[in-house]
Each structure stands twice: as structure tokens, then as C-alpha cells.
CHARMM internal coordinates of N, CA and C (Angstrom, degrees):
IC EDIT
DIST 1 N 1 CA 1.4431
DIST 1 CA 1 C 1.5278
ANGL 1 N 1 CA 1 C 109.03
DIST 1 C 2 N 1.3188
ANGL 1 CA 1 C 2 N 116.48
DIHE 1 N 1 CA 1 C 2 N 129.96
DIST 2 N 2 CA 1.4648
ANGL 1 C 2 N 2 CA 122.99
DIHE 1 CA 1 C 2 N 2 CA 176.99
DIST 2 CA 2 C 1.5276
ANGL 2 N 2 CA 2 C 109.08
DIHE 1 C 2 N 2 CA 2 C -88.25
DIST 2 C 3 N 1.3155
ANGL 2 CA 2 C 3 N 117.20
DIHE 2 N 2 CA 2 C 3 N 135.98
DIST 3 N 3 CA 1.4633
ANGL 2 C 3 N 3 CA 121.35
DIHE 2 CA 2 C 3 N 3 CA 179.51
DIST 3 CA 3 C 1.5222
ANGL 3 N 3 CA 3 C 109.21
DIHE 2 C 3 N 3 CA 3 C -110.27
DIST 3 C 4 N 1.3335
ANGL 3 CA 3 C 4 N 115.83
DIHE 3 N 3 CA 3 C 4 N 130.91
DIST 4 N 4 CA 1.4581
ANGL 3 C 4 N 4 CA 122.94
DIHE 3 CA 3 C 4 N 4 CA 176.21
DIST 4 CA 4 C 1.5217
ANGL 4 N 4 CA 4 C 106.99
DIHE 3 C 4 N 4 CA 4 C -117.02
DIST 4 C 5 N 1.3328
ANGL 4 CA 4 C 5 N 116.82
DIHE 4 N 4 CA 4 C 5 N 121.25
DIST 5 N 5 CA 1.4623
ANGL 4 C 5 N 5 CA 121.22
DIHE 4 CA 4 C 5 N 5 CA -177.65
DIST 5 CA 5 C 1.5235
ANGL 5 N 5 CA 5 C 108.93
DIHE 4 C 5 N 5 CA 5 C -109.35
DIST 5 C 6 N 1.3284
ANGL 5 CA 5 C 6 N 115.59
DIHE 5 N 5 CA 5 C 6 N 126.94
DIST 6 N 6 CA 1.4558
ANGL 5 C 6 N 6 CA 122.07
DIHE 5 CA 5 C 6 N 6 CA 177.16
DIST 6 CA 6 C 1.5154
ANGL 6 N 6 CA 6 C 109.47
DIHE 5 C 6 N 6 CA 6 C -101.96
DIST 6 C 7 N 1.3320
ANGL 6 CA 6 C 7 N 116.47
DIHE 6 N 6 CA 6 C 7 N 131.29
DIST 7 N 7 CA 1.4615
ANGL 6 C 7 N 7 CA 123.41
DIHE 6 CA 6 C 7 N 7 CA 177.55
DIST 7 CA 7 C 1.5188
ANGL 7 N 7 CA 7 C 108.33
DIHE 6 C 7 N 7 CA 7 C -115.23
DIST 7 C 8 N 1.3177
ANGL 7 CA 7 C 8 N 116.85
DIHE 7 N 7 CA 7 C 8 N 140.81
DIST 8 N 8 CA 1.4514
ANGL 7 C 8 N 8 CA 118.32
DIHE 7 CA 7 C 8 N 8 CA 177.27
DIST 8 CA 8 C 1.5090
ANGL 8 N 8 CA 8 C 113.49
DIHE 7 C 8 N 8 CA 8 C 167.46
DIST 8 C 9 N 1.3373
ANGL 8 CA 8 C 9 N 115.01
DIHE 8 N 8 CA 8 C 9 N -161.00
DIST 9 N 9 CA 1.4585
ANGL 8 C 9 N 9 CA 122.45
DIHE 8 CA 8 C 9 N 9 CA -175.18
DIST 9 CA 9 C 1.5298
ANGL 9 N 9 CA 9 C 110.41
DIHE 8 C 9 N 9 CA 9 C -107.01
DIST 9 C 10 N 1.3355
ANGL 9 CA 9 C 10 N 116.03
DIHE 9 N 9 CA 9 C 10 N -157.24
DIST 10 N 10 CA 1.4602
ANGL 9 C 10 N 10 CA 121.55
DIHE 9 CA 9 C 10 N 10 CA -172.12
DIST 10 CA 10 C 1.5260
ANGL 10 N 10 CA 10 C 113.36
DIHE 9 C 10 N 10 CA 10 C -61.67
DIST 10 C 11 N 1.3258
ANGL 10 CA 10 C 11 N 118.32
DIHE 10 N 10 CA 10 C 11 N -33.07
DIST 11 N 11 CA 1.4649
ANGL 10 C 11 N 11 CA 119.21
DIHE 10 CA 10 C 11 N 11 CA -179.71
DIST 11 CA 11 C 1.5243
ANGL 11 N 11 CA 11 C 111.00
DIHE 10 C 11 N 11 CA 11 C -64.30
DIST 11 C 12 N 1.3051
ANGL 11 CA 11 C 12 N 116.77
DIHE 11 N 11 CA 11 C 12 N -31.69
DIST 12 N 12 CA 1.4603
ANGL 11 C 12 N 12 CA 121.38
DIHE 11 CA 11 C 12 N 12 CA 176.51
DIST 12 CA 12 C 1.5216
ANGL 12 N 12 CA 12 C 110.86
DIHE 11 C 12 N 12 CA 12 C -77.10
DIST 12 C 13 N 1.3117
ANGL 12 CA 12 C 13 N 116.51
DIHE 12 N 12 CA 12 C 13 N -37.35
DIST 13 N 13 CA 1.4653
ANGL 12 C 13 N 13 CA 121.47
DIHE 12 CA 12 C 13 N 13 CA -176.96
DIST 13 CA 13 C 1.5196
ANGL 13 N 13 CA 13 C 111.36
DIHE 12 C 13 N 13 CA 13 C -58.08
DIST 13 C 14 N 1.3290
ANGL 13 CA 13 C 14 N 117.62
DIHE 13 N 13 CA 13 C 14 N -38.78
DIST 14 N 14 CA 1.4540
ANGL 13 C 14 N 14 CA 120.18
DIHE 13 CA 13 C 14 N 14 CA 175.18
DIST 14 CA 14 C 1.5114
ANGL 14 N 14 CA 14 C 115.65
DIHE 13 C 14 N 14 CA 14 C 82.10
DIST 14 C 15 N 1.3182
ANGL 14 CA 14 C 15 N 118.71
DIHE 14 N 14 CA 14 C 15 N 18.93
DIST 15 N 15 CA 1.4670
ANGL 14 C 15 N 15 CA 119.76
DIHE 14 CA 14 C 15 N 15 CA 178.60
DIST 15 CA 15 C 1.5194
ANGL 15 N 15 CA 15 C 111.38
DIHE 14 C 15 N 15 CA 15 C -74.74
DIST 15 C 16 N 1.3270
ANGL 15 CA 15 C 16 N 117.32
DIHE 15 N 15 CA 15 C 16 N -38.97
DIST 16 N 16 CA 1.4576
ANGL 15 C 16 N 16 CA 121.31
DIHE 15 CA 15 C 16 N 16 CA -178.62
DIST 16 CA 16 C 1.5242
ANGL 16 N 16 CA 16 C 110.27
DIHE 15 C 16 N 16 CA 16 C -98.74
DIST 16 C 17 N 1.2997
ANGL 16 CA 16 C 17 N 116.66
DIHE 16 N 16 CA 16 C 17 N -38.70
DIST 17 N 17 CA 1.4557
ANGL 16 C 17 N 17 CA 121.71
DIHE 16 CA 16 C 17 N 17 CA -178.48
DIST 17 CA 17 C 1.5291
ANGL 17 N 17 CA 17 C 110.25
DIHE 16 C 17 N 17 CA 17 C -104.48
DIST 17 C 18 N 1.2947
ANGL 17 CA 17 C 18 N 116.06
DIHE 17 N 17 CA 17 C 18 N -173.23
DIST 18 N 18 CA 1.4612
ANGL 17 C 18 N 18 CA 123.47
DIHE 17 CA 17 C 18 N 18 CA -179.35
DIST 18 CA 18 C 1.5273
ANGL 18 N 18 CA 18 C 110.77
DIHE 17 C 18 N 18 CA 18 C -65.44
DIST 18 C 19 N 1.3159
ANGL 18 CA 18 C 19 N 117.33
DIHE 18 N 18 CA 18 C 19 N 133.35
DIST 19 N 19 CA 1.4669
ANGL 18 C 19 N 19 CA 122.18
DIHE 18 CA 18 C 19 N 19 CA 179.91
DIST 19 CA 19 C 1.5315
ANGL 19 N 19 CA 19 C 108.96
DIHE 18 C 19 N 19 CA 19 C -96.27
DIST 19 C 20 N 1.3378
ANGL 19 CA 19 C 20 N 115.71
DIHE 19 N 19 CA 19 C 20 N 87.91
DIST 20 N 20 CA 1.4647
ANGL 19 C 20 N 20 CA 119.59
DIHE 19 CA 19 C 20 N 20 CA -177.53
DIST 20 CA 20 C 1.5243
ANGL 20 N 20 CA 20 C 112.54
DIHE 19 C 20 N 20 CA 20 C -71.00
DIST 20 C 21 N 1.3328
ANGL 20 CA 20 C 21 N 118.22
DIHE 20 N 20 CA 20 C 21 N -24.61
DIST 21 N 21 CA 1.4625
ANGL 20 C 21 N 21 CA 120.92
DIHE 20 CA 20 C 21 N 21 CA 179.51
DIST 21 CA 21 C 1.5288
ANGL 21 N 21 CA 21 C 109.64
DIHE 20 C 21 N 21 CA 21 C -65.76
DIST 21 C 22 N 1.3145
ANGL 21 CA 21 C 22 N 116.70
DIHE 21 N 21 CA 21 C 22 N -41.81
DIST 22 N 22 CA 1.4649
ANGL 21 C 22 N 22 CA 120.72
DIHE 21 CA 21 C 22 N 22 CA 177.82
DIST 22 CA 22 C 1.5236
ANGL 22 N 22 CA 22 C 110.82
DIHE 21 C 22 N 22 CA 22 C -64.14
DIST 22 C 23 N 1.3236
ANGL 22 CA 22 C 23 N 116.83
DIHE 22 N 22 CA 22 C 23 N -42.23
DIST 23 N 23 CA 1.4643
ANGL 22 C 23 N 23 CA 120.95
DIHE 22 CA 22 C 23 N 23 CA 178.53
DIST 23 CA 23 C 1.5295
ANGL 23 N 23 CA 23 C 111.05
DIHE 22 C 23 N 23 CA 23 C -61.97
DIST 23 C 24 N 1.3258
ANGL 23 CA 23 C 24 N 117.52
DIHE 23 N 23 CA 23 C 24 N -45.40
DIST 24 N 24 CA 1.4645
ANGL 23 C 24 N 24 CA 120.53
DIHE 23 CA 23 C 24 N 24 CA 177.25
DIST 24 CA 24 C 1.5242
ANGL 24 N 24 CA 24 C 110.95
DIHE 23 C 24 N 24 CA 24 C -59.41
DIST 24 C 25 N 1.3232
ANGL 24 CA 24 C 25 N 116.19
DIHE 24 N 24 CA 24 C 25 N -41.87
DIST 25 N 25 CA 1.4601
ANGL 24 C 25 N 25 CA 120.47
DIHE 24 CA 24 C 25 N 25 CA 178.92
DIST 25 CA 25 C 1.5149
ANGL 25 N 25 CA 25 C 112.33
DIHE 24 C 25 N 25 CA 25 C -59.79
DIST 25 C 26 N 1.3216
ANGL 25 CA 25 C 26 N 116.15
DIHE 25 N 25 CA 25 C 26 N -42.42
DIST 26 N 26 CA 1.4633
ANGL 25 C 26 N 26 CA 120.44
DIHE 25 CA 25 C 26 N 26 CA 179.82
DIST 26 CA 26 C 1.5249
ANGL 26 N 26 CA 26 C 111.23
DIHE 25 C 26 N 26 CA 26 C -66.96
DIST 26 C 27 N 1.3081
ANGL 26 CA 26 C 27 N 116.58
DIHE 26 N 26 CA 26 C 27 N -40.53
DIST 27 N 27 CA 1.4664
ANGL 26 C 27 N 27 CA 120.69
DIHE 26 CA 26 C 27 N 27 CA -175.99
DIST 27 CA 27 C 1.5243
ANGL 27 N 27 CA 27 C 113.60
DIHE 26 C 27 N 27 CA 27 C -77.74
DIST 27 C 28 N 1.3188
ANGL 27 CA 27 C 28 N 117.84
DIHE 27 N 27 CA 27 C 28 N -29.19
DIST 28 N 28 CA 1.4605
ANGL 27 C 28 N 28 CA 119.73
DIHE 27 CA 27 C 28 N 28 CA -172.24
DIST 28 CA 28 C 1.5215
ANGL 28 N 28 CA 28 C 114.41
DIHE 27 C 28 N 28 CA 28 C -110.14
DIST 28 C 29 N 1.3167
ANGL 28 CA 28 C 29 N 117.89
DIHE 28 N 28 CA 28 C 29 N 2.92
DIST 29 N 29 CA 1.4640
ANGL 28 C 29 N 29 CA 120.17
DIHE 28 CA 28 C 29 N 29 CA 179.37
DIST 29 CA 29 C 1.5235
ANGL 29 N 29 CA 29 C 110.98
DIHE 28 C 29 N 29 CA 29 C -59.97
DIST 29 C 30 N 1.3110
ANGL 29 CA 29 C 30 N 116.44
DIHE 29 N 29 CA 29 C 30 N -39.20
DIST 30 N 30 CA 1.4701
ANGL 29 C 30 N 30 CA 120.58
DIHE 29 CA 29 C 30 N 30 CA -179.69
DIST 30 CA 30 C 1.5256
ANGL 30 N 30 CA 30 C 112.27
DIHE 29 C 30 N 30 CA 30 C -65.21
DIST 30 C 31 N 1.3372
ANGL 30 CA 30 C 31 N 117.19
DIHE 30 N 30 CA 30 C 31 N -21.35
DIST 31 N 31 CA 1.4652
ANGL 30 C 31 N 31 CA 122.03
DIHE 30 CA 30 C 31 N 31 CA 178.85
DIST 31 CA 31 C 1.5228
ANGL 31 N 31 CA 31 C 112.66
DIHE 30 C 31 N 31 CA 31 C -91.03
DIST 31 C 32 N 1.3358
ANGL 31 CA 31 C 32 N 116.38
DIHE 31 N 31 CA 31 C 32 N 6.37
DIST 32 N 32 CA 1.4551
ANGL 31 C 32 N 32 CA 119.92
DIHE 31 CA 31 C 32 N 32 CA 176.00
DIST 32 CA 32 C 1.5166
ANGL 32 N 32 CA 32 C 115.52
DIHE 31 C 32 N 32 CA 32 C 90.03
DIST 32 C 33 N 1.3308
ANGL 32 CA 32 C 33 N 117.01
DIHE 32 N 32 CA 32 C 33 N 22.13
DIST 33 N 33 CA 1.4613
ANGL 32 C 33 N 33 CA 120.73
DIHE 32 CA 32 C 33 N 33 CA 178.99
DIST 33 CA 33 C 1.5180
ANGL 33 N 33 CA 33 C 110.52
DIHE 32 C 33 N 33 CA 33 C -111.59
DIST 33 C 34 N 1.3159
ANGL 33 CA 33 C 34 N 115.16
DIHE 33 N 33 CA 33 C 34 N 142.24
DIST 34 N 34 CA 1.4629
ANGL 33 C 34 N 34 CA 121.70
DIHE 33 CA 33 C 34 N 34 CA 173.62
DIST 34 CA 34 C 1.5183
ANGL 34 N 34 CA 34 C 106.82
DIHE 33 C 34 N 34 CA 34 C -124.65
DIST 34 C 35 N 1.3261
ANGL 34 CA 34 C 35 N 116.71
DIHE 34 N 34 CA 34 C 35 N 122.48
DIST 35 N 35 CA 1.4549
ANGL 34 C 35 N 35 CA 122.26
DIHE 34 CA 34 C 35 N 35 CA -178.60
DIST 35 CA 35 C 1.5193
ANGL 35 N 35 CA 35 C 109.51
DIHE 34 C 35 N 35 CA 35 C -101.84
DIST 35 C 36 N 1.3285
ANGL 35 CA 35 C 36 N 115.83
DIHE 35 N 35 CA 35 C 36 N 130.79
DIST 36 N 36 CA 1.4611
ANGL 35 C 36 N 36 CA 122.11
DIHE 35 CA 35 C 36 N 36 CA -178.71
DIST 36 CA 36 C 1.5266
ANGL 36 N 36 CA 36 C 107.90
DIHE 35 C 36 N 36 CA 36 C -117.74
DIST 36 C 37 N 1.3226
ANGL 36 CA 36 C 37 N 115.83
DIHE 36 N 36 CA 36 C 37 N 123.17
DIST 37 N 37 CA 1.4535
ANGL 36 C 37 N 37 CA 121.60
DIHE 36 CA 36 C 37 N 37 CA -179.29
DIST 37 CA 37 C 1.5217
ANGL 37 N 37 CA 37 C 109.12
DIHE 36 C 37 N 37 CA 37 C -101.05
DIST 37 C 38 N 1.3182
ANGL 37 CA 37 C 38 N 116.62
DIHE 37 N 37 CA 37 C 38 N 109.79
DIST 38 N 38 CA 1.4622
ANGL 37 C 38 N 38 CA 120.78
DIHE 37 CA 37 C 38 N 38 CA 179.24
DIST 38 CA 38 C 1.5241
ANGL 38 N 38 CA 38 C 111.35
DIHE 37 C 38 N 38 CA 38 C -108.84
DIST 38 C 39 N 1.3414
ANGL 38 CA 38 C 39 N 116.50
DIHE 38 N 38 CA 38 C 39 N 22.17
DIST 39 N 39 CA 1.4580
ANGL 38 C 39 N 39 CA 120.40
DIHE 38 CA 38 C 39 N 39 CA 177.95
DIST 39 CA 39 C 1.5176
ANGL 39 N 39 CA 39 C 111.47
DIHE 38 C 39 N 39 CA 39 C -63.37
DIST 39 C 40 N 1.3216
ANGL 39 CA 39 C 40 N 116.28
DIHE 39 N 39 CA 39 C 40 N 141.43
DIST 40 N 40 CA 1.4603
ANGL 39 C 40 N 40 CA 123.15
DIHE 39 CA 39 C 40 N 40 CA 179.46
DIST 40 CA 40 C 1.5246
ANGL 40 N 40 CA 40 C 108.10
DIHE 39 C 40 N 40 CA 40 C -129.70
DIST 40 C 41 N 1.3255
ANGL 40 CA 40 C 41 N 116.85
DIHE 40 N 40 CA 40 C 41 N 128.11
DIST 41 N 41 CA 1.4635
ANGL 40 C 41 N 41 CA 120.43
DIHE 40 CA 40 C 41 N 41 CA 179.83
DIST 41 CA 41 C 1.5220
ANGL 41 N 41 CA 41 C 111.06
DIHE 40 C 41 N 41 CA 41 C -57.79
DIST 41 C 42 N 1.3261
ANGL 41 CA 41 C 42 N 116.14
DIHE 41 N 41 CA 41 C 42 N 132.02
DIST 42 N 42 CA 1.4544
ANGL 41 C 42 N 42 CA 122.07
DIHE 41 CA 41 C 42 N 42 CA 178.87
DIST 42 CA 42 C 1.5175
ANGL 42 N 42 CA 42 C 114.54
DIHE 41 C 42 N 42 CA 42 C 76.73
DIST 42 C 43 N 1.3064
ANGL 42 CA 42 C 43 N 117.11
DIHE 42 N 42 CA 42 C 43 N 10.91
DIST 43 N 43 CA 1.4598
ANGL 42 C 43 N 43 CA 120.62
DIHE 42 CA 42 C 43 N 43 CA -176.03
DIST 43 CA 43 C 1.5265
ANGL 43 N 43 CA 43 C 111.92
DIHE 42 C 43 N 43 CA 43 C -71.90
DIST 43 C 44 N 1.3084
ANGL 43 CA 43 C 44 N 115.56
DIHE 43 N 43 CA 43 C 44 N 153.20
DIST 44 N 44 CA 1.4632
ANGL 43 C 44 N 44 CA 123.69
DIHE 43 CA 43 C 44 N 44 CA 175.32
DIST 44 CA 44 C 1.5242
ANGL 44 N 44 CA 44 C 108.50
DIHE 43 C 44 N 44 CA 44 C -123.58
DIST 44 C 45 N 1.3300
ANGL 44 CA 44 C 45 N 116.52
DIHE 44 N 44 CA 44 C 45 N 161.69
DIST 45 N 45 CA 1.4641
ANGL 44 C 45 N 45 CA 120.05
DIHE 44 CA 44 C 45 N 45 CA -179.90
DIST 45 CA 45 C 1.5262
ANGL 45 N 45 CA 45 C 111.13
DIHE 44 C 45 N 45 CA 45 C -56.33
DIST 45 C 46 N 1.3154
ANGL 45 CA 45 C 46 N 117.21
DIHE 45 N 45 CA 45 C 46 N -37.50
DIST 46 N 46 CA 1.4651
ANGL 45 C 46 N 46 CA 120.79
DIHE 45 CA 45 C 46 N 46 CA 178.77
DIST 46 CA 46 C 1.5253
ANGL 46 N 46 CA 46 C 110.95
DIHE 45 C 46 N 46 CA 46 C -59.78
DIST 46 C 47 N 1.3554
ANGL 46 CA 46 C 47 N 117.09
DIHE 46 N 46 CA 46 C 47 N -42.11
DIST 47 N 47 CA 1.4598
ANGL 46 C 47 N 47 CA 120.85
DIHE 46 CA 46 C 47 N 47 CA -179.62
DIST 47 CA 47 C 1.5238
ANGL 47 N 47 CA 47 C 111.66
DIHE 46 C 47 N 47 CA 47 C -64.84
DIST 47 C 48 N 1.3207
ANGL 47 CA 47 C 48 N 116.50
DIHE 47 N 47 CA 47 C 48 N -39.39
DIST 48 N 48 CA 1.4679
ANGL 47 C 48 N 48 CA 120.48
DIHE 47 CA 47 C 48 N 48 CA 178.04
DIST 48 CA 48 C 1.5207
ANGL 48 N 48 CA 48 C 109.50
DIHE 47 C 48 N 48 CA 48 C -61.93
DIST 48 C 49 N 1.3177
ANGL 48 CA 48 C 49 N 116.38
DIHE 48 N 48 CA 48 C 49 N -45.35
DIST 49 N 49 CA 1.4588
ANGL 48 C 49 N 49 CA 121.13
DIHE 48 CA 48 C 49 N 49 CA 179.38
DIST 49 CA 49 C 1.5276
ANGL 49 N 49 CA 49 C 110.94
DIHE 48 C 49 N 49 CA 49 C -61.55
DIST 49 C 50 N 1.3099
ANGL 49 CA 49 C 50 N 117.19
DIHE 49 N 49 CA 49 C 50 N -43.40
DIST 50 N 50 CA 1.4678
ANGL 49 C 50 N 50 CA 120.75
DIHE 49 CA 49 C 50 N 50 CA -179.63
DIST 50 CA 50 C 1.5275
ANGL 50 N 50 CA 50 C 111.30
DIHE 49 C 50 N 50 CA 50 C -63.66
DIST 50 C 51 N 1.3302
ANGL 50 CA 50 C 51 N 117.58
DIHE 50 N 50 CA 50 C 51 N -40.48
DIST 51 N 51 CA 1.4711
ANGL 50 C 51 N 51 CA 120.90
DIHE 50 CA 50 C 51 N 51 CA 179.38
DIST 51 CA 51 C 1.5175
ANGL 51 N 51 CA 51 C 112.10
DIHE 50 C 51 N 51 CA 51 C -68.90
DIST 51 C 52 N 1.3246
ANGL 51 CA 51 C 52 N 117.16
DIHE 51 N 51 CA 51 C 52 N -29.97
DIST 52 N 52 CA 1.4624
ANGL 51 C 52 N 52 CA 120.34
DIHE 51 CA 51 C 52 N 52 CA -175.23
DIST 52 CA 52 C 1.5240
ANGL 52 N 52 CA 52 C 112.90
DIHE 51 C 52 N 52 CA 52 C -74.18
DIST 52 C 53 N 1.3221
ANGL 52 CA 52 C 53 N 117.33
DIHE 52 N 52 CA 52 C 53 N -23.34
DIST 53 N 53 CA 1.4535
ANGL 52 C 53 N 53 CA 120.33
DIHE 52 CA 52 C 53 N 53 CA -178.70
DIST 53 CA 53 C 1.5178
ANGL 53 N 53 CA 53 C 113.91
DIHE 52 C 53 N 53 CA 53 C 84.77
DIST 53 C 54 N 1.3239
ANGL 53 CA 53 C 54 N 118.75
DIHE 53 N 53 CA 53 C 54 N -4.35
DIST 54 N 54 CA 1.4673
ANGL 53 C 54 N 54 CA 121.55
DIHE 53 CA 53 C 54 N 54 CA -178.53
DIST 54 CA 54 C 1.5180
ANGL 54 N 54 CA 54 C 112.68
DIHE 53 C 54 N 54 CA 54 C -66.64
DIST 54 C 55 N 1.2929
ANGL 54 CA 54 C 55 N 117.29
DIHE 54 N 54 CA 54 C 55 N -23.09
DIST 55 N 55 CA 1.4554
ANGL 54 C 55 N 55 CA 120.82
DIHE 54 CA 54 C 55 N 55 CA -179.36
DIST 55 CA 55 C 1.5285
ANGL 55 N 55 CA 55 C 110.93
DIHE 54 C 55 N 55 CA 55 C -62.00
DIST 55 C 56 N 1.3282
ANGL 55 CA 55 C 56 N 116.42
DIHE 55 N 55 CA 55 C 56 N -30.44
DIST 56 N 56 CA 1.4597
ANGL 55 C 56 N 56 CA 120.94
DIHE 55 CA 55 C 56 N 56 CA -176.35
DIST 56 CA 56 C 1.5227
ANGL 56 N 56 CA 56 C 113.28
DIHE 55 C 56 N 56 CA 56 C -94.70
DIST 56 C 57 N 1.3122
ANGL 56 CA 56 C 57 N 117.40
DIHE 56 N 56 CA 56 C 57 N 3.22
DIST 57 N 57 CA 1.4656
ANGL 56 C 57 N 57 CA 120.74
DIHE 56 CA 56 C 57 N 57 CA -177.72
DIST 57 CA 57 C 1.5229
ANGL 57 N 57 CA 57 C 110.33
DIHE 56 C 57 N 57 CA 57 C -105.53
DIST 57 C 58 N 1.3313
ANGL 57 CA 57 C 58 N 117.20
DIHE 57 N 57 CA 57 C 58 N 144.71
DIST 58 N 58 CA 1.4696
ANGL 57 C 58 N 58 CA 119.14
DIHE 57 CA 57 C 58 N 58 CA 175.68
DIST 58 CA 58 C 1.5306
ANGL 58 N 58 CA 58 C 109.95
DIHE 57 C 58 N 58 CA 58 C -70.92
DIST 58 C 59 N 1.3252
ANGL 58 CA 58 C 59 N 117.93
DIHE 58 N 58 CA 58 C 59 N 154.55
DIST 59 N 59 CA 1.4682
ANGL 58 C 59 N 59 CA 120.29
DIHE 58 CA 58 C 59 N 59 CA 178.02
DIST 59 CA 59 C 1.5223
ANGL 59 N 59 CA 59 C 111.14
DIHE 58 C 59 N 59 CA 59 C -59.40
DIST 59 C 60 N 1.3101
ANGL 59 CA 59 C 60 N 115.64
DIHE 59 N 59 CA 59 C 60 N 148.46
DIST 60 N 60 CA 1.4734
ANGL 59 C 60 N 60 CA 120.86
DIHE 59 CA 59 C 60 N 60 CA -179.80
DIST 60 CA 60 C 1.5056
ANGL 60 N 60 CA 60 C 111.03
DIHE 59 C 60 N 60 CA 60 C -75.03
END
COOR INIT
IC SEED 1 N 1 CA 1 C
IC BUILD
């Protein structure tokens, strides 16, 4: 199973607007894809980076 992770803010989260990540997940699950929505309302790029842990890792 292939995993696709979406990062972003409230527009991605889909609480107020259309949740396209959920729709993609429903349509493509049979093709071996799993979509993960990690959108957070009010999020900024800095917050995404901090949550990912990459800030504390040396470059590859």
C-alpha cells in the first residue's frame, strides 16, 4: 500500500470546506493508496516543520 501524506492548514483539513483528501482516499483505496490528512487549522509552514522533527536532523 502506498501512503500519501498531505500537510497544510485549515483549507486542507476540510472541516469548513470540501475535504478532497478524504474523497481521494475513498476513490483510490482499491488501487493501493492510503491518503493521510495532517492538515491543522491555522497552521504555518514553520509548525509543519516543527511537528515533522526534520529541524533536529542533519541533512541527508
